[in-house]
N, CA and C of each residue as an Amber inpcrd file, in Angstrom:
protein
   249
  -9.7670000  14.2650000 -19.5030000  -9.6270000  13.7650000 -20.2840000
 -11.6960000  13.6050000 -19.5390000 -12.7720000  14.5790000 -19.6950000
 -13.7020000  13.8430000 -19.3180000 -14.5520000  13.6800000 -20.4390000
 -15.4120000  12.9390000 -20.1790000 -15.9450000  12.2810000 -20.7840000
 -17.5020000  11.4840000 -19.9750000 -18.5290000  10.9830000 -20.7900000
 -19.5070000  10.7400000 -19.8880000 -19.9540000   9.4500000 -20.4990000
 -18.8260000   8.9730000 -20.3870000 -18.5180000   6.8990000 -21.1930000
 -18.1070000   6.7680000 -19.5930000 -18.2210000   6.3650000 -18.1160000
 -16.9520000   5.6430000 -16.6660000 -16.0260000   4.8160000 -17.2020000
 -16.0460000   4.4860000 -18.5130000 -15.5390000   3.0510000 -18.7890000
 -14.3870000   3.6560000 -19.8120000 -14.3630000   4.9570000 -20.4350000
 -13.4170000   5.9070000 -21.2980000 -12.8140000   6.8860000 -20.2610000
 -13.4850000   7.0980000 -19.5070000 -12.9590000   7.9090000 -18.1660000
 -11.3180000   6.9750000 -17.4650000 -11.7930000   6.0200000 -17.1110000
 -11.1360000   5.2490000 -16.2870000  -9.9580000   4.5410000 -17.0190000
 -10.0920000   4.0590000 -18.5290000  -8.9390000   3.7110000 -19.1310000
  -8.0030000   5.3030000 -19.7440000  -8.3750000   6.1130000 -19.5650000
  -7.1880000   7.4050000 -19.4600000  -6.9980000   7.4490000 -18.3550000
  -7.7200000   7.6160000 -17.6630000  -7.1150000   7.7750000 -15.8750000
  -5.7510000   6.7760000 -16.0650000  -6.0040000   5.5190000 -15.9630000
  -5.4230000   4.4500000 -16.3700000  -3.7220000   4.6310000 -17.5410000
  -4.6380000   5.2850000 -18.3270000  -3.6320000   5.2290000 -19.1430000
  -2.4900000   6.3680000 -18.3810000  -2.9890000   7.4990000 -17.9350000
  -2.0590000   8.3430000 -17.2240000  -1.2090000   8.0400000 -16.4560000
  -2.1250000   7.4420000 -15.5310000  -0.4950000   6.5750000 -14.0140000
   0.2830000   5.4070000 -15.0150000  -0.1670000   4.6960000 -16.2430000
   0.6650000   4.0200000 -16.4980000   2.0500000   4.6010000 -17.3680000
   1.9090000   6.0320000 -17.4240000   2.0850000   6.8890000 -17.9010000
   3.5900000   7.4510000 -17.0800000   2.8320000   7.8740000 -16.4330000
   3.4780000   8.9730000 -14.4610000   4.8360000   7.1130000 -14.8340000
   3.9700000   6.7740000 -14.6190000   5.1230000   4.9070000 -13.3050000
   5.9120000   4.9560000 -14.6860000   5.4830000   4.7800000 -15.9120000
   6.7800000   4.4670000 -16.7550000   7.6720000   5.5690000 -17.1980000
   7.6370000   6.8320000 -16.6250000   8.6090000   7.7730000 -16.6760000
   9.5900000   7.9410000 -15.1100000   9.0900000   7.3020000 -13.9410000
  10.0440000   6.9790000 -12.7270000  10.7330000   6.8490000 -13.1820000
   9.9870000   5.0790000 -13.8290000  11.1010000   3.8750000 -13.6280000
  12.1430000   4.2630000 -14.6250000  11.7000000   5.3490000 -16.1160000
  13.1820000   5.8560000 -17.5320000  13.6050000   6.7560000 -15.9750000
  13.3620000   7.4100000 -14.7670000  13.7450000   8.1460000 -14.4170000
  15.0480000   7.3060000 -13.2250000  14.7330000   6.4600000 -12.6650000
  15.6650000   5.4070000 -12.2780000  16.3360000   5.2360000 -12.6560000
  16.2630000   4.2390000 -14.5300000  17.1510000   3.2860000 -14.9780000
  17.8070000   4.7640000 -15.1560000  18.0070000   5.7310000 -15.9530000
  18.8160000   6.5650000 -15.9470000  19.8800000   6.4600000 -14.5280000
  19.4220000   6.7830000 -13.6950000  19.7690000   7.0770000 -12.5370000
  20.9870000   5.5560000 -12.2800000  20.0440000   4.6280000 -11.7500000
  21.1270000   3.3890000 -11.8520000  22.2800000   4.1600000 -12.8620000
  22.1160000   3.3650000 -14.3110000  22.9330000   3.5690000 -15.0770000
  24.2130000   4.5080000 -15.3270000  24.0550000   5.9620000 -14.7630000
  24.3240000   7.0220000 -14.4140000  25.3360000   7.0400000 -14.0390000
  24.9070000   6.7650000 -12.3510000  26.3460000   6.0560000 -11.5000000
  26.4100000   5.2780000 -12.0180000  26.4250000   3.8650000 -12.3380000
  27.3950000   2.0340000 -12.8060000  28.4360000   2.7390000 -13.6030000
  27.7590000   4.2660000 -15.0060000  29.0460000   4.9440000 -15.5520000
  30.5500000   5.5820000 -14.7410000  29.0550000   6.5220000 -13.9100000
  30.6380000   7.0520000 -12.9000000  31.5800000   6.5940000 -12.3890000
  31.2650000   5.3030000 -11.9770000  32.0470000   4.1060000 -11.3390000
  33.1670000   3.4280000 -12.4330000  32.3870000   3.5640000 -13.3360000
  33.7840000   2.2750000 -14.3910000  34.5350000   3.3580000 -14.9090000
  33.9620000   4.8430000 -15.3190000  34.9160000   5.4490000 -15.6790000
  36.0140000   5.9440000 -14.1270000  36.0330000   5.7700000 -13.1760000
  36.2100000   6.1390000 -12.0830000  37.5890000   5.4310000 -11.4210000
  36.6390000   3.7080000 -12.3460000  37.8450000   2.9440000 -12.1000000
  38.9840000   2.7260000 -13.4130000  38.3790000   3.0530000 -14.1730000
  39.5750000   3.3880000 -15.3980000  40.8060000   4.4510000 -15.1580000
  40.2030000   4.9840000 -14.1340000  41.8940000   5.9350000 -14.2810000
  42.0600000   6.5870000 -15.5900000  40.9040000   6.9980000 -16.0310000
  40.9880000   8.3480000 -16.9810000  41.6530000   9.5560000 -16.4620000
  42.6990000  10.4240000 -17.0890000  42.4130000  11.6290000 -16.8950000
  41.9070000  12.5450000 -17.6280000  42.0530000  13.6600000 -16.4510000
  40.7290000  14.2310000 -17.3630000  41.4970000  14.8200000 -18.5380000
  40.5170000  16.4380000 -19.1380000  40.7300000  17.1030000 -19.7980000
  42.1540000  18.2460000 -19.8400000  41.5920000  18.4750000 -18.7040000
  42.8050000  20.0180000 -18.0170000  44.3090000  19.0560000 -18.2450000
  44.4650000  17.8170000 -17.4980000  45.6210000  17.2860000 -17.2100000
  45.9840000  16.8930000 -18.7380000  45.4340000  15.7990000 -19.5180000
  45.8330000  15.5960000 -21.0420000  46.2530000  17.5840000 -21.6510000
  46.1260000  17.9360000 -21.6500000  46.5510000  19.2630000 -22.0440000
  47.6050000  19.8870000 -21.4170000  47.8180000  19.3420000 -20.0400000
  49.3000000  19.5230000 -19.3890000  50.4670000  19.0430000 -20.1030000
  50.4750000  18.0420000 -19.6770000  51.1560000  17.3000000 -20.3930000
  51.1790000  17.6020000 -21.8190000  50.3090000  17.8580000 -22.8400000
  50.4440000  18.2160000 -24.2900000  51.2840000  19.2830000 -24.4760000
  51.4480000  20.5840000 -23.2920000  52.4400000  20.8590000 -23.7600000
  53.1050000  21.0610000 -23.5910000  53.5940000  20.1150000 -21.8680000
  55.0240000  19.8030000 -21.9610000  55.5270000  19.4000000 -22.3680000
  54.7430000  18.0710000 -23.4740000  56.1440000  17.3810000 -24.1530000
  55.8650000  18.6450000 -25.2270000  55.3080000  19.9880000 -25.9830000
  55.2370000  20.6210000 -27.2040000  56.8510000  21.6550000 -26.2950000
  56.5810000  21.8020000 -25.8000000  57.7630000  22.3830000 -25.0210000
  58.9950000  21.9580000 -24.4380000  58.7960000  21.0030000 -24.4050000
  60.7990000  19.4380000 -24.0690000  60.5690000  19.4570000 -25.6800000
  59.4970000  19.3810000 -27.1800000  60.0880000  19.4290000 -28.1910000
  61.0270000  19.9830000 -28.5850000  60.5710000  21.7240000 -28.4220000
  61.0280000  22.0140000 -29.1310000  62.5470000  23.0080000 -28.9480000
  61.8170000  22.5200000 -27.0680000  63.7300000  22.7510000 -26.1010000
  65.1660000  22.0260000 -26.9600000  64.5990000  20.6290000 -27.3530000
  65.8050000  19.9060000 -27.9880000  65.2710000  19.8220000 -29.0620000
  64.5410000  20.2680000 -30.0500000  65.0990000  20.8350000 -31.6410000
  66.1400000  22.3120000 -31.2400000  65.8410000  22.9310000 -29.9330000
  67.0270000  24.4110000 -30.4140000  68.3600000  23.4760000 -29.5300000
  68.1570000  22.8650000 -29.3740000  69.8050000  22.1070000 -28.6020000
  69.9440000  21.5550000 -29.0420000  68.9860000  20.2760000 -30.3050000
  69.9570000  19.4850000 -31.1330000  70.5110000  21.0730000 -32.3880000
  69.9310000  21.8950000 -33.0230000  70.3170000  22.9940000 -33.3330000
  71.4090000  23.7180000 -33.1020000  72.1640000  23.6290000 -31.6090000
  73.0110000  24.5950000 -31.2420000  73.8830000  23.2440000 -31.1000000
  73.5960000  22.2620000 -30.7380000  74.9470000  21.1080000 -30.9880000
  75.2430000  20.5850000 -32.5270000  74.3870000  20.9740000 -33.5360000
  75.0330000  21.2060000 -34.6730000  75.9160000  21.4630000 -34.8130000
  76.1850000  23.3940000 -34.9960000  76.6100000  23.8950000 -35.2030000
  78.2040000  24.5380000 -34.1000000  77.7310000  23.7130000 -33.3820000
  79.1320000  23.3910000 -32.1320000  80.0290000  22.8070000 -33.5520000
  78.9730000  21.4520000 -33.8470000  80.0380000  20.2920000 -33.7710000
  80.4740000  21.0940000 -35.3360000  79.4210000  21.3650000 -36.3330000
  80.5120000  22.0950000 -37.6240000  81.5010000  23.3250000 -37.2830000
  80.7960000  23.5540000 -36.3360000  82.0410000  25.2200000 -35.9630000
  83.6040000  24.0400000 -35.6930000  83.3210000  23.4020000 -34.6270000
  84.6040000  22.6230000 -34.4910000  84.9040000  22.1430000 -35.5790000
  84.6250000  21.1460000 -36.4290000  84.7910000  20.4510000 -37.8510000
  85.6860000  21.9310000 -38.4530000  84.8670000  22.6420000 -38.6430000
  85.6180000  23.9120000 -39.5490000  86.8710000  24.7400000 -38.7550000
  87.0640000  24.5470000 -37.9880000  88.3510000  25.1520000 -37.5800000
  89.3970000  24.2090000 -36.8020000
């Protein structure tokens, strides 16, 4: 922005420079915080979504198999009691 007043021009340039510097500081702070958060999460040994879903599916399959085996055992016991 250009005006006929050099003081206002200087103030406007200083504000623009300050805004640029503030943006740089913000980006640097975000980078540092992101890095720290990633390190913290890595130290926590959290499972990935994919690993969680695999284990959940295995647990569901195991539960279904146990239900089927229980039904089969109940039937065999009932047949043995009746016979």
